[in-house]
N, C-alpha and C positions, 0 to 999 in steps of 0.2 A: 289783449283779448282773452276772453275765458275759454279754457281747452274744451273741445269736443268731449261732451259726457259718452262713454262706451255704452254701445248695445249690448245686453245680457239674452243670452238662450240658455235654460237650464233644462237639462233633458233628462229625466230620472226613471229609470225603471223598477220593477216591483221585484224584490229578492233575487236579482242579478247578483250572484258571488263573485268577487273579483277572479277568483281562480278558474272562472269560465270565460276570462277576457285574455286573449293572447298577448296583448302588452303587458299584461301581469305574469306571463309565463305560463299559461295554462297547457296541460297535458292532453287535454279531451277536446277542445275545438279551435276554430280560427276565427277573428273578427276583425277583418281589415278595416273596415269603415270606422270602428270605435277606435280602433288603433292610429287610426288618421290624426286623432285629437292628441293622442299622447307623443306621436312623430313631430307634428306642428305646435306641440306646447308641453307641457308638464304633468307627470305619473307621481302622484302623491303616493306613498307605499304605506303610510300608516294613518290612514282615515277610519276613524270609529263612529258608531253611533252609539248614543248614551241610552237607550232602550231597543233590543234588537224586535220590533214589530212596528206593523205598517203604520197606523194612526199615530201613535206616540213619536214616532221619528219625524215624520210631516209636520208635525205641530211644532216640535223643536226645529226644525228648517225653518219654517216661516216666521216664529217668534224668536229664535235666537237664545231660548230659554229652557231650562229642563223640565220635566213634566211634572214634577211636584209644584211647579210655579205657573205654567201654563193650563193645568188642569186636565192634559190629557193623558192619563198614565195607561190606560189599556184600550183595546180595541172595541169597548163599549161606551167610550166616551167621546165627546164629540167637540171640536173646537167653537168657541165662543168669538164669533167673529168680530165683535168689539174690541177685542185685543188688539195691541199695536200688532203688527207684523210688517216686515221690511217690503212688500210689494205695495202697501200704502204709502209709505214714505216716500218710495220711486214715483210712485202717482203724484203725489203732492209736489213732488220735485220737477214735476213735467214728464216723466217717463209715460208713454202709453203701456198697457200691462195688458197681460192675456193670460189664461190658465185652461190649458186642454188636456183631456184625459182622467187618470185616474186622481180623485181628491180624497175620498175615504174618510173626510173629518165631518160626516154628517151634512144633511140639507136640509132646505126648509127653515124659514126664519132666521135667527142668528147665526143659520151653521152653513148658510150659502156661501160661496167664498165670497170676500170682500177685497178690496184695494185692487181689483181687476176691471179694465174697460170692457174686456169680453171675457165669458167663461162658457164653456162647454165640455162638462164632467160626466163620467160614469156614476150612477146611483150605487154606492156601496161598492162592491169588489167588481159589478159589470161582468159581461159576457165576453168571449172571444170573437164570436160570431154574430151579425146584424145586432148590434148591441142598440139599448136605449140610452140615450144620454139627456142629460138636462141643459139645456141651452139658454141661458138667462133666464131660467126659471122656467121653461117650458119644455115638457118632455117628449123626445122625438127618437123614432127608431130610423137607423140607418143602416142599410144594407151593405155589408162587405166585412172585412177583416179587421178587427180593432185596432190593431198595430198601424196598420195602412191608414184606417180612417184619421187616426189622431195626429198622423202627419200631415194627411189631406187637409185637415182643417188648420193645422200649424202653419202649413204653407199658405193657405188661402188668407189667414191673417196677416202673416206678413207680406203678402201683395197687395192688401188694400189698407195699410198702415199709412200713417204720413209722413212722407220720407224726410220732413224736416224736423222731427221731433226724436229723440231716442227712445229706444223700445227695450221693455223686460216681457219675455215670455216662458211661462214654464210649458213644457211638453212632458206629461207624465204618462208613460206606458203601463197599461195593466201586465203584460208580459213581463218577464214568465212565472207568473203566480200559478200555482195550483189551480186547476187542474192540468196544466199545459199542453193546451188545444193548439197544434200546429196549423199553418195555413196550406192550402194546397200546393203552392209553389216550394215548399220545405218539407212535404209530406214524408217524401222517399228519402230523405237526408239520413245517412248512416246506415241505411237500411243492411248494407253487405259488409260491415265491419263491426267490432267489437270493442265499446268505448272502455278504456282502461278504468279498472277500479282503485279509488284511493287507498293509501297506504294502511289507513285505520279503519276499512271497510267492517273487518272482523273483529272489530273490538268488544270484548267480555265486560267492560265497566267494571273489572275489577280495581282496587286499591283507589276508589274515588267516592265521592258523597254518593249516597242511594239516590240522589237526584237523577244521577245520568242512568241507572238502570231503571228507574222507575217512568222514564219519559216515555211517551206513546209515540213515537216518529220515526218508528223502524222500518226501514225498506223493507225486510223479510216478512213482517208482522202486521203493519197497520196500513199501508197502502191498499185503498179499494178499489172495486171493479170500475168505477169511474175515473181513477186515475190510471189505472193499468190499460183499459179499453179494449184489452183482446183477454179472451180466457185463459186461464191458465194450461199449459200443456200437461197431459196427463204422464203419470210415470216419472216423475222428476223426484231426486232425492231432495233434501232440506235444503243442501248447500247449492244443488243446481237450481232449484226454484228462487232462491236468494239472488242467485246470478242473473236469473231471467227477469227478475223483478226490476232488477237493477238497470239494466239495458231497456225495458220498456221506460222507466221513467226519466233516465237520464238522457235517452234520445229524444223524447218530446220535449223536456225541458230546453236541450241544446237546438232544437228546430224553431221554438219558440224565440230563442235568442239569435237566430240567424234572421229571423224576420226583424228583429228591432234593429241589427247590424245594416241590413239593407236601407231601412227607413231613416237611420243616422245618417248615412251616405246621403240620401235626398237632400235632409236640410243643409249638410257640408257644401253640396253642390251648388245649393241655391246661394248661399253666402258668398262663394266663389263667383260665380255668373253675376252676381250684383254688386260685386267689388265691396262686398259688407265684412269681408273676413278679417281685415286689419282692424278693425275699430269695434268687434266684436269679442265680447266674452263668451267662449262657449264652455259649458261643462257636461261631461257624461258621469252619472253617479247612480246608485240605487238605494232605496230606503235603509237597506241594511244588508246583510251577507245571507248566506244559505248554506245549507248542508248538502253538498252533492255526492250522498253515499259516505261521507266523513262520518266516522264512529257508527256507521251503519245506520246512518240517519238522513231524513228530510227535513224540512222546514227550518226553523230559526230560534229564536226566545234567549237562547243560553248565552251566559258569557264567554264561551269558547271562541276560539279564533275565527272560525270560517264563519259564524254567525254574526260575530261582532265585527268585523272588518267590511266596510264599504269601499267599492272602487271609487276612484276621484281622479278625473282626469280633464284638463282644464288647458283650453288654448286662449291667449290673448295676444297676439303678436306685436301689440305696442309696448308690451310689459314680460312678456314671458318667452325666453328662449327657445326655440325648438328643440325638441328632444331632452329636456330636462328633467330631471328624477330629484324628489324631494323625500327625504326619510323622517323629516319631524312629525311629530303628532299632531293632528288637526282632528276636529270632533264637528258633527252634524249641528251642534249649537254655534260653530263658527262661521258657518255660510253667511247667515243674515250679515253679520258685521262686515264680513270682508266684501260683500255687493255693496255696501253702502259707502264704505272707503273708496272702493273702486271708482265709485259714481258721485265722490265728495259729498255724499248727503250726510249729516251730523248722524252720529252713532248714540242711539238713548242709551240712558244709564241704567236702563231695567235691561237691557240684552246683557246675557250672561257669558256667552261666547267672545273671543276675539277675533280681530281682523289678521288673517294670514298674507295681506297682501305684500309685506315684506319677504315672505318665504319664496312667492311669486316671482320676487326680482333677486331671488337666492342671498337676501339678506336674513340673518338669524336676529330676531330682538331680544333683547335683554330679559333674561326669566321668562324663557318661553315654556309652555307646558311641558312638562316630562312625564306626566301620568294623568289618568284620567277618571272618572266617576261615572259608573254605570248603575241602574237599577230598573229591573223588569218586576213588574207588579202584579201581573194577572195570575195568579197563583192556582194550579191545578187546571185552568181553563183549556178547552180544545187538545191541548198535548200533554196533560199531565206534568208541566214542568214546575217547577217550585220557585214560587218568588226568591228572588235574591238580589244583593247589592253587591259592590266589590269594586276594587281599583287594579288598573292595569297600568305599569310603569314601562320602560323600555325594555325592562329584563323579567320583570315577576308579574303575577297575576293573581291576587287574593279575592275570593268569592266567599261571600257569606250566605247560605241558605238559610235566612229566616222563616221560610217556608209558612206563611199566614197570610190570610187573605185582607185583613186590614181594612174591610169594607170597602175594597176597591170595587168599582162597577165592572162585573161579568165575573170577576174573581170568584173561586170557590171556597166557601167557609169549611174548611177541613185542615186544621193544623196537623204540621209534621215535627219531627223533633229536628231541631236547627244543627246545621254541619259547617264547616268550612272547608275550603279546599285553598291549597297553595301550589302553583307551578312555577317552576325555574325555565323560564320560555327557552332561555339559551341552551340548557341539558336535555331539555324535554318539549321542542317545538309543538309536538302534537298533542301535549295536554294529556298523558296517559298516566302519569305517576304523581299522585298529590301527596306532596312531602310536609304536610301541614303540621303533621306529629311527628317529623324527622328532628330529632335533637340538634343537627348541625344548621336547620334553618331558625332555630329559636329567635335569635337576635334580628335575622332578616323579617321574620313574622311580626314582632314588636315595632320595628321600624313602619311596616306596610298597615299595621293597624292603626299606629298614630296617624300616619298621613291620610289613611283612609278617613278617619275623625276628622281629620283638618279639612280635606277636600268636602266632606258633607257639610261643616260648616260655612266653609267658603260658598258653597252654592246655595245653602240654605235648606238643606234637607234634613231630618230627624234619624238618627239611629233607630233600629228596631229597639223598642222598649224594654223587652224582657230578656235581651241578649245574653247565651249562654254559650260559654267557651268548650 
């Protein structure tokens, strides 16, 4: 008898950093329902994205390919829905499929969600309150708070599915993306407490590439009136004003997270009540990390840890031991082949990621990846972050800011001098000390450059043509 195929629920938020999840040891908030997934399943400690920005990360998740392959390199790119995606393969294999919430890969024509029996998505970024959504091609306005609505529609779809067929559902939250508008239920959270500031809150960007000091995502300088929502009190010193802005920002961010956590609980409760938990793979992740005042910043884009790292919590009682933790490296391009592997659907050759199903069973495949390739293409756009690529190993990180638009959509054509950064993450976990020009790292630097070029070759990307050391 053919084994029963598992159901899959893939919950993804937007910009939810792992250090704002208590299962990852957060010092600033509690997420009891998201933590349930870690307690009932596995916490992956080293999940990374290959391009820390919404649209490209989503394209890599769906296709299992890097952005130079799937063509979605920047926020101004759109996903051509005629490409192979893993939901299409699941649909062909008999799965009922749904996509609900933030899509952010374009809409209309070939950019509408494909591979889904049902879809109801936000146009672009979408609103926090009373959002317009596009349901199967028709625009409608729904009353309510978007995080609640996305969960409502997800539960409605689950209740109306065919119970005799396996299902795959993507529940994609807009929250906690800027401008961090909380709902009424969480508006007063943290009102009477101060959220701790991160260790690198007062980073002065010394001893690093100029890309760090040039970025325009500083809490003290770049948050606007829409972000802060309240007028800045008069008579504050510069230091006091920075602290006040951080509290305004981080409290609204965490209030949005609290709403997600409540709604994750609703989905988990439904699975328990319907006795679906045992045979359902449930994932909680985010499309990338986020700076929560780290280095004095908000936003993402950089290859620095807080931006690069994704939360990834996964429960599947049939295969994952409750409360397990995995420190091996997994990437967003690995999600697609893993889901196909778990459902016994053939993994196409064009998928570049690798299935980490053995890691779920606490088995380590031979030659499992110990380094990863990253590339950010959207030079100077939005937050003045330089285009760069690099490699992260288990101990080191090498970044090359080639700082050139290369005609990418939405990138700004204004070249800057190229620069390198090298961090020893064991000695310098907060990435404050660039040792690229330190003679004691000469051999390591050469090894990493060689491995970077090897990884580029393996994934089919091109080194920057005018590389200057």
